[in-house]
Predicted model as a PDB file, atoms N, CA, C, CB and O in Angstrom, pLDDT in the B-factor column:
MODEL        1                                                                  
ATOM      1  N   MET A   1     204.287 130.795  61.270  1.00 74.00           N  
ATOM      2  CA  MET A   1     204.891 131.238  62.429  1.00 74.00           C  
ATOM      3  C   MET A   1     204.797 132.592  62.946  1.00 74.00           C  
ATOM      4  CB  MET A   1     206.065 131.003  62.308  1.00 74.00           C  
ATOM      5  O   MET A   1     204.597 132.877  64.127  1.00 74.00           O  
ATOM      6  N   ARG A   2     204.977 133.521  61.856  1.00 78.00           N  
ATOM      7  CA  ARG A   2     204.836 135.120  62.372  1.00 78.00           C  
ATOM      8  C   ARG A   2     203.493 135.266  62.956  1.00 78.00           C  
ATOM      9  CB  ARG A   2     204.982 136.304  61.112  1.00 78.00           C  
ATOM     10  O   ARG A   2     203.373 135.900  64.004  1.00 78.00           O  
ATOM     11  N   ALA A   3     202.337 134.670  62.299  1.00 83.00           N  
ATOM     12  CA  ALA A   3     201.097 134.995  62.930  1.00 83.00           C  
ATOM     13  C   ALA A   3     200.940 134.424  64.398  1.00 83.00           C  
ATOM     14  CB  ALA A   3     199.989 134.486  62.053  1.00 83.00           C  
ATOM     15  O   ALA A   3     200.375 134.995  65.331  1.00 83.00           O  
ATOM     16  N   ARG A   4     201.540 133.208  64.417  1.00 80.00           N  
ATOM     17  CA  ARG A   4     201.571 132.621  65.980  1.00 80.00           C  
ATOM     18  C   ARG A   4     202.081 133.596  66.960  1.00 80.00           C  
ATOM     19  CB  ARG A   4     202.536 131.314  66.145  1.00 80.00           C  
ATOM     20  O   ARG A   4     201.496 133.901  67.999  1.00 80.00           O  
ATOM     21  N   LEU A   5     203.456 134.164  66.473  1.00 82.00           N  
ATOM     22  CA  LEU A   5     203.959 135.033  67.400  1.00 82.00           C  
ATOM     23  C   LEU A   5     203.411 136.333  67.507  1.00 82.00           C  
ATOM     24  CB  LEU A   5     205.190 135.152  67.211  1.00 82.00           C  
ATOM     25  O   LEU A   5     203.527 136.905  68.591  1.00 82.00           O  
ATOM     26  N   SER A   6     202.720 137.009  66.390  1.00 84.00           N  
ATOM     27  CA  SER A   6     202.016 138.145  66.482  1.00 84.00           C  
ATOM     28  C   SER A   6     200.891 138.109  67.348  1.00 84.00           C  
ATOM     29  CB  SER A   6     201.649 138.514  65.306  1.00 84.00           C  
ATOM     30  O   SER A   6     200.586 139.047  68.085  1.00 84.00           O  
ATOM     31  N   ARG A   7     200.084 136.712  67.243  1.00 83.00           N  
ATOM     32  CA  ARG A   7     198.955 136.606  68.278  1.00 83.00           C  
ATOM     33  C   ARG A   7     199.392 136.588  69.683  1.00 83.00           C  
ATOM     34  CB  ARG A   7     198.154 135.368  68.068  1.00 83.00           C  
ATOM     35  O   ARG A   7     198.699 137.166  70.520  1.00 83.00           O  
ATOM     36  N   SER A   8     200.420 136.013  70.006  1.00 83.00           N  
ATOM     37  CA  SER A   8     200.757 135.825  71.338  1.00 83.00           C  
ATOM     38  C   SER A   8     201.346 137.061  71.989  1.00 83.00           C  
ATOM     39  CB  SER A   8     201.660 134.720  71.436  1.00 83.00           C  
ATOM     40  O   SER A   8     200.990 137.495  73.084  1.00 83.00           O  
ATOM     41  N   CYS A   9     202.367 137.634  71.139  1.00 85.00           N  
ATOM     42  CA  CYS A   9     203.492 138.599  71.778  1.00 85.00           C  
ATOM     43  C   CYS A   9     203.418 139.990  70.908  1.00 85.00           C  
ATOM     44  CB  CYS A   9     205.178 137.852  71.658  1.00 85.00           C  
ATOM     45  O   CYS A   9     204.107 140.975  71.175  1.00 85.00           O  
ATOM     46  N   GLY A  10     202.441 139.918  69.784  1.00 79.00           N  
ATOM     47  CA  GLY A  10     202.678 141.180  68.763  1.00 79.00           C  
ATOM     48  C   GLY A  10     202.508 142.535  69.522  1.00 79.00           C  
ATOM     49  O   GLY A  10     203.103 143.505  69.053  1.00 79.00           O  
ATOM     50  N   ASP A  11     201.710 142.705  70.715  1.00 87.00           N  
ATOM     51  CA  ASP A  11     201.658 143.838  71.412  1.00 87.00           C  
ATOM     52  C   ASP A  11     202.834 144.416  71.940  1.00 87.00           C  
ATOM     53  CB  ASP A  11     200.879 143.675  72.317  1.00 87.00           C  
ATOM     54  O   ASP A  11     203.056 145.597  72.209  1.00 87.00           O  
ATOM     55  N   ARG A  12     203.652 143.292  72.067  1.00 90.00           N  
ATOM     56  CA  ARG A  12     205.252 143.904  72.740  1.00 90.00           C  
ATOM     57  C   ARG A  12     206.121 144.099  71.841  1.00 90.00           C  
ATOM     58  CB  ARG A  12     206.088 142.967  73.737  1.00 90.00           C  
ATOM     59  O   ARG A  12     207.067 144.823  72.151  1.00 90.00           O  
ATOM     60  N   LEU A  13     206.084 143.640  70.746  1.00 93.00           N  
ATOM     61  CA  LEU A  13     207.399 143.645  69.864  1.00 93.00           C  
ATOM     62  C   LEU A  13     206.976 144.678  68.512  1.00 93.00           C  
ATOM     63  CB  LEU A  13     207.848 141.835  69.302  1.00 93.00           C  
ATOM     64  O   LEU A  13     205.815 144.816  68.127  1.00 93.00           O  
ATOM     65  N   THR A  14     208.029 145.280  67.963  1.00 93.00           N  
ATOM     66  CA  THR A  14     207.902 145.963  66.804  1.00 93.00           C  
ATOM     67  C   THR A  14     207.890 145.047  65.680  1.00 93.00           C  
ATOM     68  CB  THR A  14     208.902 146.920  66.681  1.00 93.00           C  
ATOM     69  O   THR A  14     208.097 143.858  65.926  1.00 93.00           O  
ATOM     70  N   LEU A  15     207.695 145.387  64.570  1.00 92.00           N  
ATOM     71  CA  LEU A  15     207.669 144.621  63.441  1.00 92.00           C  
ATOM     72  C   LEU A  15     208.975 144.155  62.958  1.00 92.00           C  
ATOM     73  CB  LEU A  15     207.039 145.305  62.471  1.00 92.00           C  
ATOM     74  O   LEU A  15     209.167 143.046  62.460  1.00 92.00           O  
ATOM     75  N   ARG A  16     209.867 145.070  63.136  1.00 95.00           N  
ATOM     76  CA  ARG A  16     211.474 144.541  62.924  1.00 95.00           C  
ATOM     77  C   ARG A  16     211.816 143.469  63.996  1.00 95.00           C  
ATOM     78  CB  ARG A  16     212.665 145.866  63.124  1.00 95.00           C  
ATOM     79  O   ARG A  16     212.466 142.510  63.580  1.00 95.00           O  
ATOM     80  N   GLU A  17     211.540 143.481  65.073  1.00 95.00           N  
ATOM     81  CA  GLU A  17     211.674 142.894  66.205  1.00 95.00           C  
ATOM     82  C   GLU A  17     211.195 141.273  65.811  1.00 95.00           C  
ATOM     83  CB  GLU A  17     210.805 143.723  67.351  1.00 95.00           C  
ATOM     84  O   GLU A  17     211.897 140.266  65.912  1.00 95.00           O  
ATOM     85  N   MET A  18     209.779 141.363  65.332  1.00 93.00           N  
ATOM     86  CA  MET A  18     209.274 140.187  64.837  1.00 93.00           C  
ATOM     87  C   MET A  18     209.925 139.483  63.678  1.00 93.00           C  
ATOM     88  CB  MET A  18     208.043 140.428  64.529  1.00 93.00           C  
ATOM     89  O   MET A  18     209.940 138.258  63.560  1.00 93.00           O  
ATOM     90  N   ASP A  19     210.541 140.455  62.706  1.00 95.00           N  
ATOM     91  CA  ASP A  19     210.988 139.812  61.590  1.00 95.00           C  
ATOM     92  C   ASP A  19     212.189 138.839  62.099  1.00 95.00           C  
ATOM     93  CB  ASP A  19     211.417 140.886  60.483  1.00 95.00           C  
ATOM     94  O   ASP A  19     212.291 137.671  61.724  1.00 95.00           O  
ATOM     95  N   VAL A  20     213.159 139.529  63.079  1.00 96.00           N  
ATOM     96  CA  VAL A  20     214.284 139.023  63.537  1.00 96.00           C  
ATOM     97  C   VAL A  20     213.969 137.704  64.289  1.00 96.00           C  
ATOM     98  CB  VAL A  20     214.964 140.027  64.348  1.00 96.00           C  
ATOM     99  O   VAL A  20     214.698 136.722  64.149  1.00 96.00           O  
ATOM    100  N   ALA A  21     212.812 137.692  65.132  1.00 94.00           N  
ATOM    101  CA  ALA A  21     212.371 136.636  65.989  1.00 94.00           C  
ATOM    102  C   ALA A  21     212.202 135.399  65.189  1.00 94.00           C  
ATOM    103  CB  ALA A  21     211.102 136.994  66.695  1.00 94.00           C  
ATOM    104  O   ALA A  21     212.717 134.344  65.556  1.00 94.00           O  
ATOM    105  N   CYS A  22     211.404 135.509  63.967  1.00 93.00           N  
ATOM    106  CA  CYS A  22     211.003 134.488  63.090  1.00 93.00           C  
ATOM    107  C   CYS A  22     212.132 133.969  62.527  1.00 93.00           C  
ATOM    108  CB  CYS A  22     210.095 134.898  62.104  1.00 93.00           C  
ATOM    109  O   CYS A  22     212.223 132.742  62.497  1.00 93.00           O  
ATOM    110  N   ARG A  23     213.159 134.744  61.998  1.00 95.00           N  
ATOM    111  CA  ARG A  23     214.497 134.232  61.552  1.00 95.00           C  
ATOM    112  C   ARG A  23     215.176 133.558  62.508  1.00 95.00           C  
ATOM    113  CB  ARG A  23     215.350 135.227  61.104  1.00 95.00           C  
ATOM    114  O   ARG A  23     215.796 132.533  62.224  1.00 95.00           O  
ATOM    115  N   ILE A  24     215.141 133.998  63.606  1.00 95.00           N  
ATOM    116  CA  ILE A  24     215.977 133.395  64.584  1.00 95.00           C  
ATOM    117  C   ILE A  24     215.352 131.718  64.898  1.00 95.00           C  
ATOM    118  CB  ILE A  24     215.944 134.468  66.008  1.00 95.00           C  
ATOM    119  O   ILE A  24     216.080 130.742  65.079  1.00 95.00           O  
ATOM    120  N   VAL A  25     214.059 131.706  64.900  1.00 93.00           N  
ATOM    121  CA  VAL A  25     213.521 130.432  64.959  1.00 93.00           C  
ATOM    122  C   VAL A  25     213.677 129.568  63.875  1.00 93.00           C  
ATOM    123  CB  VAL A  25     212.297 130.511  65.193  1.00 93.00           C  
ATOM    124  O   VAL A  25     213.690 128.349  64.042  1.00 93.00           O  
ATOM    125  N   LEU A  26     213.810 130.152  62.646  1.00 94.00           N  
ATOM    126  CA  LEU A  26     214.035 129.459  61.504  1.00 94.00           C  
ATOM    127  C   LEU A  26     215.510 128.815  61.535  1.00 94.00           C  
ATOM    128  CB  LEU A  26     213.806 130.400  60.326  1.00 94.00           C  
ATOM    129  O   LEU A  26     215.915 127.970  60.737  1.00 94.00           O  
ATOM    130  N   GLY A  27     216.161 129.309  62.489  1.00 95.00           N  
ATOM    131  CA  GLY A  27     217.708 128.970  62.522  1.00 95.00           C  
ATOM    132  C   GLY A  27     218.718 129.983  61.854  1.00 95.00           C  
ATOM    133  O   GLY A  27     219.877 129.604  61.685  1.00 95.00           O  
ATOM    134  N   TYR A  28     218.401 131.043  61.529  1.00 97.00           N  
ATOM    135  CA  TYR A  28     219.202 131.824  60.709  1.00 97.00           C  
ATOM    136  C   TYR A  28     220.318 132.475  61.825  1.00 97.00           C  
ATOM    137  CB  TYR A  28     218.234 132.970  59.845  1.00 97.00           C  
ATOM    138  O   TYR A  28     220.068 132.802  62.985  1.00 97.00           O  
ATOM    139  N   SER A  29     221.296 132.539  61.295  1.00 97.00           N  
ATOM    140  CA  SER A  29     222.623 133.328  62.379  1.00 97.00           C  
ATOM    141  C   SER A  29     222.325 134.784  62.081  1.00 97.00           C  
ATOM    142  CB  SER A  29     224.595 132.948  61.893  1.00 97.00           C  
ATOM    143  O   SER A  29     221.738 135.224  61.092  1.00 97.00           O  
ATOM    144  N   SER A  30     222.851 135.484  63.151  1.00 97.00           N  
ATOM    145  CA  SER A  30     222.785 136.848  63.164  1.00 97.00           C  
ATOM    146  C   SER A  30     223.296 137.550  61.898  1.00 97.00           C  
ATOM    147  CB  SER A  30     223.483 137.288  64.289  1.00 97.00           C  
ATOM    148  O   SER A  30     222.886 138.654  61.540  1.00 97.00           O  
ATOM    149  N   GLU A  31     224.198 136.846  61.263  1.00 98.00           N  
ATOM    150  CA  GLU A  31     224.796 137.389  60.188  1.00 98.00           C  
ATOM    151  C   GLU A  31     223.943 137.191  59.060  1.00 98.00           C  
ATOM    152  CB  GLU A  31     226.078 136.875  59.986  1.00 98.00           C  
ATOM    153  O   GLU A  31     223.786 138.140  58.292  1.00 98.00           O  
ATOM    154  N   ALA A  32     223.386 136.142  58.849  1.00 98.00           N  
ATOM    155  CA  ALA A  32     222.183 135.704  57.756  1.00 98.00           C  
ATOM    156  C   ALA A  32     220.968 136.665  58.074  1.00 98.00           C  
ATOM    157  CB  ALA A  32     221.627 133.939  57.947  1.00 98.00           C  
ATOM    158  O   ALA A  32     220.417 137.265  57.151  1.00 98.00           O  
ATOM    159  N   ILE A  33     220.635 136.779  59.122  1.00 98.00           N  
ATOM    160  CA  ILE A  33     219.414 137.736  59.450  1.00 98.00           C  
ATOM    161  C   ILE A  33     219.615 139.192  58.976  1.00 98.00           C  
ATOM    162  CB  ILE A  33     219.153 137.790  61.042  1.00 98.00           C  
ATOM    163  O   ILE A  33     218.734 139.823  58.393  1.00 98.00           O  
ATOM    164  N   GLY A  34     220.900 139.702  59.284  1.00 98.00           N  
ATOM    165  CA  GLY A  34     221.474 140.855  58.683  1.00 98.00           C  
ATOM    166  C   GLY A  34     221.475 141.078  57.180  1.00 98.00           C  
ATOM    167  O   GLY A  34     221.014 142.127  56.730  1.00 98.00           O  
ATOM    168  N   LEU A  35     221.960 140.160  56.401  1.00 98.00           N  
ATOM    169  CA  LEU A  35     221.865 140.029  54.936  1.00 98.00           C  
ATOM    170  C   LEU A  35     220.471 139.981  54.616  1.00 98.00           C  
ATOM    171  CB  LEU A  35     222.582 138.806  54.380  1.00 98.00           C  
ATOM    172  O   LEU A  35     220.009 140.945  54.006  1.00 98.00           O  
ATOM    173  N   ASP A  36     219.723 139.033  54.919  1.00 97.00           N  
ATOM    174  CA  ASP A  36     218.379 139.043  54.743  1.00 97.00           C  
ATOM    175  C   ASP A  36     217.509 140.175  54.776  1.00 97.00           C  
ATOM    176  CB  ASP A  36     217.970 138.322  55.506  1.00 97.00           C  
ATOM    177  O   ASP A  36     216.850 140.517  53.794  1.00 97.00           O  
ATOM    178  N   LEU A  37     217.485 140.807  55.951  1.00 97.00           N  
ATOM    179  CA  LEU A  37     216.901 142.274  56.171  1.00 97.00           C  
ATOM    180  C   LEU A  37     217.689 143.381  55.731  1.00 97.00           C  
ATOM    181  CB  LEU A  37     216.662 142.557  57.585  1.00 97.00           C  
ATOM    182  O   LEU A  37     217.171 144.497  55.784  1.00 97.00           O  
ATOM    183  N   GLY A  38     218.868 143.255  55.300  1.00 97.00           N  
ATOM    184  CA  GLY A  38     219.617 144.527  54.628  1.00 97.00           C  
ATOM    185  C   GLY A  38     220.054 145.476  55.877  1.00 97.00           C  
ATOM    186  O   GLY A  38     220.057 146.704  55.793  1.00 97.00           O  
ATOM    187  N   VAL A  39     220.390 144.815  56.945  1.00 98.00           N  
ATOM    188  CA  VAL A  39     220.910 145.609  58.225  1.00 98.00           C  
ATOM    189  C   VAL A  39     222.185 145.210  58.598  1.00 98.00           C  
ATOM    190  CB  VAL A  39     220.045 145.437  59.461  1.00 98.00           C  
ATOM    191  O   VAL A  39     222.671 144.262  57.981  1.00 98.00           O  
ATOM    192  N   SER A  40     222.825 145.738  59.480  1.00 98.00           N  
ATOM    193  CA  SER A  40     224.325 145.269  60.093  1.00 98.00           C  
ATOM    194  C   SER A  40     223.928 144.265  61.151  1.00 98.00           C  
ATOM    195  CB  SER A  40     225.323 146.613  60.856  1.00 98.00           C  
ATOM    196  O   SER A  40     222.819 144.158  61.675  1.00 98.00           O  
ATOM    197  N   VAL A  41     224.924 143.606  61.362  1.00 98.00           N  
ATOM    198  CA  VAL A  41     224.915 142.562  62.364  1.00 98.00           C  
ATOM    199  C   VAL A  41     224.602 143.101  63.908  1.00 98.00           C  
ATOM    200  CB  VAL A  41     226.332 141.852  62.292  1.00 98.00           C  
ATOM    201  O   VAL A  41     224.015 142.428  64.755  1.00 98.00           O  
ATOM    202  N   ASN A  42     225.073 144.346  64.090  1.00 98.00           N  
ATOM    203  CA  ASN A  42     224.975 144.911  65.257  1.00 98.00           C  
ATOM    204  C   ASN A  42     223.597 145.338  65.463  1.00 98.00           C  
ATOM    205  CB  ASN A  42     225.888 145.926  65.380  1.00 98.00           C  
ATOM    206  O   ASN A  42     223.099 145.316  66.588  1.00 98.00           O  
ATOM    207  N   THR A  43     222.831 145.801  64.231  1.00 98.00           N  
ATOM    208  CA  THR A  43     221.381 146.206  64.480  1.00 98.00           C  
ATOM    209  C   THR A  43     220.702 144.742  64.777  1.00 98.00           C  
ATOM    210  CB  THR A  43     220.641 147.074  63.064  1.00 98.00           C  
ATOM    211  O   THR A  43     219.839 144.655  65.651  1.00 98.00           O  
ATOM    212  N   VAL A  44     221.040 143.808  64.164  1.00 98.00           N  
ATOM    213  CA  VAL A  44     220.347 142.485  64.484  1.00 98.00           C  
ATOM    214  C   VAL A  44     220.512 142.232  66.033  1.00 98.00           C  
ATOM    215  CB  VAL A  44     221.010 141.215  63.599  1.00 98.00           C  
ATOM    216  O   VAL A  44     219.568 141.901  66.750  1.00 98.00           O  
ATOM    217  N   LEU A  45     221.659 142.398  66.429  1.00 98.00           N  
ATOM    218  CA  LEU A  45     221.779 142.071  67.778  1.00 98.00           C  
ATOM    219  C   LEU A  45     221.319 142.831  68.744  1.00 98.00           C  
ATOM    220  CB  LEU A  45     222.877 141.904  68.056  1.00 98.00           C  
ATOM    221  O   LEU A  45     221.128 142.371  69.870  1.00 98.00           O  
ATOM    222  N   SER A  46     221.072 144.140  68.420  1.00 98.00           N  
ATOM    223  CA  SER A  46     220.093 145.145  69.117  1.00 98.00           C  
ATOM    224  C   SER A  46     218.664 144.743  69.260  1.00 98.00           C  
ATOM    225  CB  SER A  46     220.062 146.432  68.370  1.00 98.00           C  
ATOM    226  O   SER A  46     218.038 144.860  70.313  1.00 98.00           O  
ATOM    227  N   HIS A  47     218.164 144.250  68.113  1.00 97.00           N  
ATOM    228  CA  HIS A  47     216.711 143.865  67.827  1.00 97.00           C  
ATOM    229  C   HIS A  47     216.588 142.516  68.667  1.00 97.00           C  
ATOM    230  CB  HIS A  47     216.365 143.645  66.096  1.00 97.00           C  
ATOM    231  O   HIS A  47     215.574 142.203  69.291  1.00 97.00           O  
ATOM    232  N   ARG A  48     217.718 141.784  68.601  1.00 97.00           N  
ATOM    233  CA  ARG A  48     217.563 140.445  69.609  1.00 97.00           C  
ATOM    234  C   ARG A  48     217.423 140.884  71.027  1.00 97.00           C  
ATOM    235  CB  ARG A  48     218.916 139.402  69.563  1.00 97.00           C  
ATOM    236  O   ARG A  48     216.471 140.516  71.715  1.00 97.00           O  
ATOM    237  N   LYS A  49     218.430 141.721  71.499  1.00 97.00           N  
ATOM    238  CA  LYS A  49     218.564 141.928  72.781  1.00 97.00           C  
ATOM    239  C   LYS A  49     217.149 142.796  73.395  1.00 97.00           C  
ATOM    240  CB  LYS A  49     219.979 142.683  72.940  1.00 97.00           C  
ATOM    241  O   LYS A  49     216.650 142.722  74.518  1.00 97.00           O  
ATOM    242  N   ASN A  50     216.784 143.513  72.376  1.00 97.00           N  
ATOM    243  CA  ASN A  50     215.299 144.284  72.820  1.00 97.00           C  
ATOM    244  C   ASN A  50     214.155 143.344  72.985  1.00 97.00           C  
ATOM    245  CB  ASN A  50     214.756 145.385  71.656  1.00 97.00           C  
ATOM    246  O   ASN A  50     213.394 143.342  73.953  1.00 97.00           O  
ATOM    247  N   LEU A  51     214.098 142.537  71.946  1.00 95.00           N  
ATOM    248  CA  LEU A  51     212.973 141.336  71.824  1.00 95.00           C  
ATOM    249  C   LEU A  51     213.212 140.604  73.078  1.00 95.00           C  
ATOM    250  CB  LEU A  51     213.133 140.246  70.429  1.00 95.00           C  
ATOM    251  O   LEU A  51     212.291 140.494  73.886  1.00 95.00           O  
ATOM    252  N   TYR A  52     214.333 140.110  73.303  1.00 95.00           N  
ATOM    253  CA  TYR A  52     214.554 139.102  74.600  1.00 95.00           C  
ATOM    254  C   TYR A  52     213.964 139.906  75.871  1.00 95.00           C  
ATOM    255  CB  TYR A  52     216.353 138.705  74.893  1.00 95.00           C  
ATOM    256  O   TYR A  52     213.051 139.478  76.578  1.00 95.00           O  
ATOM    257  N   GLU A  53     214.683 141.232  76.064  1.00 96.00           N  
ATOM    258  CA  GLU A  53     213.996 141.999  77.115  1.00 96.00           C  
ATOM    259  C   GLU A  53     212.515 142.131  77.052  1.00 96.00           C  
ATOM    260  CB  GLU A  53     214.514 143.294  77.137  1.00 96.00           C  
ATOM    261  O   GLU A  53     211.973 141.827  78.115  1.00 96.00           O  
ATOM    262  N   LYS A  54     211.736 142.491  76.125  1.00 94.00           N  
ATOM    263  CA  LYS A  54     210.616 142.751  76.221  1.00 94.00           C  
ATOM    264  C   LYS A  54     209.656 141.428  76.314  1.00 94.00           C  
ATOM    265  CB  LYS A  54     210.411 143.606  75.217  1.00 94.00           C  
ATOM    266  O   LYS A  54     208.464 141.505  76.612  1.00 94.00           O  
ATOM    267  N   LEU A  55     210.277 140.312  76.045  1.00 93.00           N  
ATOM    268  CA  LEU A  55     209.563 138.943  76.384  1.00 93.00           C  
ATOM    269  C   LEU A  55     210.160 138.578  77.689  1.00 93.00           C  
ATOM    270  CB  LEU A  55     209.803 137.702  75.244  1.00 93.00           C  
ATOM    271  O   LEU A  55     209.585 137.619  78.205  1.00 93.00           O  
ATOM    272  N   GLY A  56     211.100 139.041  78.343  1.00 93.00           N  
ATOM    273  CA  GLY A  56     211.351 138.382  79.439  1.00 93.00           C  
ATOM    274  C   GLY A  56     211.995 137.143  79.444  1.00 93.00           C  
ATOM    275  O   GLY A  56     211.811 136.309  80.331  1.00 93.00           O  
ATOM    276  N   ILE A  57     212.823 136.971  78.387  1.00 94.00           N  
ATOM    277  CA  ILE A  57     213.483 135.679  78.234  1.00 94.00           C  
ATOM    278  C   ILE A  57     214.936 135.906  77.930  1.00 94.00           C  
ATOM    279  CB  ILE A  57     212.824 134.836  77.131  1.00 94.00           C  
ATOM    280  O   ILE A  57     215.333 137.035  77.642  1.00 94.00           O  
ATOM    281  N   GLY A  58     215.821 134.769  77.990  1.00 94.00           N  
ATOM    282  CA  GLY A  58     217.126 135.216  77.992  1.00 94.00           C  
ATOM    283  C   GLY A  58     217.820 134.293  76.788  1.00 94.00           C  
ATOM    284  O   GLY A  58     218.918 134.622  76.340  1.00 94.00           O  
ATOM    285  N   THR A  59     217.190 133.244  76.344  1.00 94.00           N  
ATOM    286  CA  THR A  59     217.797 132.178  75.471  1.00 94.00           C  
ATOM    287  C   THR A  59     216.850 131.993  74.252  1.00 94.00           C  
ATOM    288  CB  THR A  59     217.990 130.760  76.286  1.00 94.00           C  
ATOM    289  O   THR A  59     215.641 132.221  74.269  1.00 94.00           O  
ATOM    290  N   GLN A  60     217.581 131.543  73.180  1.00 93.00           N  
ATOM    291  CA  GLN A  60     216.924 131.222  72.019  1.00 93.00           C  
ATOM    292  C   GLN A  60     215.918 130.269  72.259  1.00 93.00           C  
ATOM    293  CB  GLN A  60     217.784 130.784  71.053  1.00 93.00           C  
ATOM    294  O   GLN A  60     214.849 130.373  71.658  1.00 93.00           O  
ATOM    295  N   ASN A  61     216.172 129.083  73.293  1.00 93.00           N  
ATOM    296  CA  ASN A  61     215.340 127.984  73.315  1.00 93.00           C  
ATOM    297  C   ASN A  61     213.993 128.646  73.840  1.00 93.00           C  
ATOM    298  CB  ASN A  61     215.939 126.763  74.227  1.00 93.00           C  
ATOM    299  O   ASN A  61     212.929 128.265  73.353  1.00 93.00           O  
ATOM    300  N   GLN A  62     214.013 129.588  74.782  1.00 92.00           N  
ATOM    301  CA  GLN A  62     212.937 130.012  75.494  1.00 92.00           C  
ATOM    302  C   GLN A  62     211.796 130.747  74.067  1.00 92.00           C  
ATOM    303  CB  GLN A  62     213.599 131.221  76.849  1.00 92.00           C  
ATOM    304  O   GLN A  62     210.569 130.667  74.024  1.00 92.00           O  
ATOM    305  N   LEU A  63     212.650 131.372  73.123  1.00 93.00           N  
ATOM    306  CA  LEU A  63     212.000 131.872  72.064  1.00 93.00           C  
ATOM    307  C   LEU A  63     211.328 130.857  71.378  1.00 93.00           C  
ATOM    308  CB  LEU A  63     212.820 132.551  71.253  1.00 93.00           C  
ATOM    309  O   LEU A  63     210.228 131.170  70.921  1.00 93.00           O  
ATOM    310  N   PHE A  64     211.725 129.713  71.195  1.00 91.00           N  
ATOM    311  CA  PHE A  64     211.252 128.499  70.586  1.00 91.00           C  
ATOM    312  C   PHE A  64     210.038 128.210  71.301  1.00 91.00           C  
ATOM    313  CB  PHE A  64     212.249 127.337  70.632  1.00 91.00           C  
ATOM    314  O   PHE A  64     208.991 128.103  70.662  1.00 91.00           O  
ATOM    315  N   ALA A  65     210.051 128.065  72.593  1.00 90.00           N  
ATOM    316  CA  ALA A  65     209.093 127.691  73.270  1.00 90.00           C  
ATOM    317  C   ALA A  65     207.809 128.593  73.257  1.00 90.00           C  
ATOM    318  CB  ALA A  65     209.595 127.505  74.445  1.00 90.00           C  
ATOM    319  O   ALA A  65     206.689 128.111  73.422  1.00 90.00           O  
ATOM    320  N   ILE A  66     208.018 129.832  73.066  1.00 87.00           N  
ATOM    321  CA  ILE A  66     206.995 130.954  73.047  1.00 87.00           C  
ATOM    322  C   ILE A  66     206.474 130.574  71.586  1.00 87.00           C  
ATOM    323  CB  ILE A  66     207.654 132.662  73.259  1.00 87.00           C  
ATOM    324  O   ILE A  66     205.247 130.580  71.488  1.00 87.00           O  
ATOM    325  N   VAL A  67     207.116 130.280  70.553  1.00 86.00           N  
ATOM    326  CA  VAL A  67     206.424 130.111  69.205  1.00 86.00           C  
ATOM    327  C   VAL A  67     205.637 128.714  69.338  1.00 86.00           C  
ATOM    328  CB  VAL A  67     207.567 130.098  67.883  1.00 86.00           C  
ATOM    329  O   VAL A  67     204.495 128.552  68.909  1.00 86.00           O  
ATOM    330  N   THR A  68     206.267 127.895  69.878  1.00 86.00           N  
ATOM    331  CA  THR A  68     205.804 126.660  69.720  1.00 86.00           C  
ATOM    332  C   THR A  68     204.345 126.564  70.628  1.00 86.00           C  
ATOM    333  CB  THR A  68     206.992 125.632  70.163  1.00 86.00           C  
ATOM    334  O   THR A  68     203.341 126.008  70.184  1.00 86.00           O  
ATOM    335  N   GLU A  69     204.403 127.076  71.699  1.00 85.00           N  
ATOM    336  CA  GLU A  69     203.239 127.040  72.646  1.00 85.00           C  
ATOM    337  C   GLU A  69     202.161 128.149  72.326  1.00 85.00           C  
ATOM    338  CB  GLU A  69     203.766 127.230  74.131  1.00 85.00           C  
ATOM    339  O   GLU A  69     200.987 128.067  72.687  1.00 85.00           O  
ATOM    340  N   GLY A  70     202.708 129.213  71.595  1.00 81.00           N  
ATOM    341  CA  GLY A  70     201.816 130.089  71.140  1.00 81.00           C  
ATOM    342  C   GLY A  70     201.567 131.097  72.429  1.00 81.00           C  
ATOM    343  O   GLY A  70     200.551 131.789  72.359  1.00 81.00           O  
ATOM    344  N   ARG A  71     202.285 131.221  73.432  1.00 82.00           N  
ATOM    345  CA  ARG A  71     202.017 131.719  74.516  1.00 82.00           C  
ATOM    346  C   ARG A  71     203.116 132.738  74.972  1.00 82.00           C  
ATOM    347  CB  ARG A  71     201.782 130.684  75.365  1.00 82.00           C  
ATOM    348  O   ARG A  71     204.252 132.263  74.970  1.00 82.00           O  
ATOM    349  N   CYS A  72     203.009 133.994  75.345  1.00 81.00           N  
ATOM    350  CA  CYS A  72     203.915 135.107  75.706  1.00 81.00           C  
ATOM    351  C   CYS A  72     204.023 134.685  77.180  1.00 81.00           C  
ATOM    352  CB  CYS A  72     203.326 136.723  75.407  1.00 81.00           C  
ATOM    353  O   CYS A  72     203.014 134.374  77.814  1.00 81.00           O  
ATOM    354  N   PRO A  73     205.285 134.676  77.737  1.00 76.00           N  
ATOM    355  CA  PRO A  73     205.462 134.961  79.065  1.00 76.00           C  
ATOM    356  C   PRO A  73     204.608 135.927  79.786  1.00 76.00           C  
ATOM    357  CB  PRO A  73     206.653 135.335  79.187  1.00 76.00           C  
ATOM    358  O   PRO A  73     204.443 136.972  79.156  1.00 76.00           O  
ATOM    359  N   GLY A  74     204.004 135.864  80.964  1.00 70.00           N  
ATOM    360  CA  GLY A  74     203.438 136.935  81.495  1.00 70.00           C  
ATOM    361  C   GLY A  74     202.063 137.136  80.900  1.00 70.00           C  
ATOM    362  O   GLY A  74     201.409 138.038  81.423  1.00 70.00           O  
ATOM    363  N   SER A  75     201.596 136.586  80.080  1.00 60.00           N  
ATOM    364  CA  SER A  75     200.287 136.595  79.531  1.00 60.00           C  
ATOM    365  C   SER A  75     199.167 135.882  80.010  1.00 60.00           C  
ATOM    366  CB  SER A  75     200.375 136.261  78.409  1.00 60.00           C  
ATOM    367  O   SER A  75     198.082 135.979  79.436  1.00 60.00           O  
TER     368      SER A  75                                                      
ENDMDL                                                                          
END                                                                             
């Protein structure tokens, strides 16, 4: 999954944003992502907000579509 996201949108996202995106797609809650990555929930929410902005999306379902289709919006 990370490879597909990296190929399609890797030039737009930081490594940490990709870490968060992958965990979102796997169904992790923000709290679980924070625990897994060793960061606060607020940090996770900031990464989530930033990656959504960079990808031009507003929902988790749109992130799922990007990973499934392997194509970033605007690409």
